[in-house]
C-alpha positions as CSV (number, residue, x, y, z in Angstrom):
1,M,11.1,7.5,3.1
2,H,8.4,8.7,2.2
3,L,5.0,6.9,2.1
4,L,1.7,7.6,0.6
5,V,-0.9,5.8,2.6
6,V,-4.6,6.2,0.9
7,E,-7.4,4.7,2.9
8,D,-10.3,5.6,3.6
9,D,-10.8,3.8,6.8
10,D,-9.9,6.4,9.2
11,I,-9.2,4.2,12.1
12,V,-7.3,1.8,9.9
13,R,-4.9,4.7,8.1
14,M,-4.7,6.3,11.6
15,L,-3.2,2.7,12.9
16,I,-1.0,2.5,9.6
17,V,0.3,5.4,10.1
18,E,1.3,5.2,13.3
19,V,3.2,2.1,12.6
20,L,4.7,3.4,9.6
21,D,5.8,7.2,11.4
22,E,7.3,4.9,14.3
23,L,9.7,3.1,11.8
24,G,11.1,6.4,11.0
25,Y,9.1,7.2,7.3
26,T,7.4,10.0,6.6
27,I,4.0,10.1,6.1
28,I,1.5,11.8,3.5
29,E,-2.0,10.5,4.2
30,A,-5.3,9.9,1.7
31,A,-9.1,9.4,2.8
32,D,-9.4,8.9,-1.2
33,A,-8.0,8.7,-4.8
34,A,-8.8,12.0,-5.1
35,A,-6.8,13.5,-2.7
36,A,-3.6,10.8,-3.1
37,L,-3.9,12.1,-7.1
38,R,-3.0,15.3,-5.6
39,V,-0.4,14.6,-3.7
40,L,0.6,12.4,-6.8
41,E,0.9,15.3,-9.5
42,D,2.6,17.5,-6.8
43,P,6.2,17.1,-9.1
44,G,8.1,18.7,-5.4
45,Q,6.6,15.7,-3.4
46,A,9.2,13.5,-2.7
47,L,7.4,9.3,-2.7
48,D,9.1,6.2,-2.7
49,L,5.7,3.6,-2.0
50,L,2.2,4.2,-3.0
51,M,0.5,1.6,-0.2
52,T,-3.3,1.9,-1.1
53,D,-6.4,0.5,0.0
54,V,-8.1,-2.2,-2.6
55,G,-11.7,-0.8,-1.7
56,L,-11.6,3.0,-2.3
57,P,-14.9,5.0,-2.5
58,D,-13.9,7.2,-5.4
59,M,-11.7,4.6,-7.5
60,R,-11.0,1.1,-7.3
61,G,-6.9,1.2,-6.3
62,E,-5.9,-0.8,-9.0
63,E,-7.1,2.5,-11.1
64,L,-5.2,4.7,-8.7
65,A,-2.4,2.4,-9.0
66,A,-2.2,2.5,-12.8
67,K,-2.7,6.1,-12.8
68,A,0.1,6.7,-10.0
69,R,2.5,4.8,-12.1
70,E,1.3,7.3,-15.7
71,I,2.6,10.2,-13.3
72,R,5.1,8.4,-11.8
73,P,6.3,4.8,-13.6
74,L,8.8,3.8,-11.3
75,L,6.9,3.9,-7.7
76,P,6.4,0.8,-5.7
77,V,2.5,0.0,-5.3
78,L,1.7,-2.2,-2.2
79,F,-1.8,-2.7,-2.0
80,A,-4.0,-3.8,1.3
81,S,-7.1,-5.8,1.3
82,G,-9.1,-7.5,3.3
83,Y,-10.3,-9.5,0.3
84,A,-6.5,-10.7,-0.4
85,E,-6.8,-14.1,-2.2
86,S,-9.6,-12.9,-4.6
87,F,-7.5,-10.1,-6.2
88,D,-4.9,-10.3,-8.9
89,V,-2.1,-8.4,-8.0
90,P,-0.9,-5.9,-11.1
91,E,2.3,-7.6,-12.2
92,G,5.6,-5.6,-10.7
93,M,3.1,-4.4,-7.8
94,H,2.3,-5.8,-3.9
95,M,-0.1,-7.2,-1.5
96,I,-0.8,-7.3,1.9
97,G,-3.6,-9.1,3.7
98,K,-5.7,-7.0,6.6
99,P,-5.8,-7.6,9.0
100,F,-2.1,-7.8,9.3
101,S,-0.1,-7.2,12.2
102,I,2.4,-4.5,12.4
103,D,5.3,-6.7,12.1
104,Q,3.6,-8.2,8.6
105,L,3.4,-4.2,7.7
106,R,7.2,-3.5,8.4
107,D,8.7,-6.8,7.2
108,K,6.8,-6.0,3.8
109,V,7.5,-2.5,3.4
110,M,10.5,-2.6,4.1
111,A,11.3,-5.9,1.6
112,I,9.7,-3.1,-0.7
113,L,11.4,-0.3,-0.3
114,S,15.1,-2.3,-0.3
115,A,14.7,-4.1,-3.9
116,P,16.8,-3.0,-6.0
């Protein structure tokens, strides 16, 4: 499984990548929406999940998710936010609140990827 992790905070991104890598996923990292879009637009790049921070420096996470769905309509999207309680999750997408535990991240990602 190939996961695209979009997070502008280097330390947070490193921790997410480390956890997901240890779970056996192949991780592609992006520090901003522009880098993420380059990955999303590459037809040779397999992707099974987009995990994105809501607050990115160059674009809102919701906007990135909308563009991702234009490019890859069936791609599952998981938002991560420290303001999860005030965020309206777009229909058919998922949310995990920061800070989250390793177990919460693992369970959320596994649930999304195992859904029909």
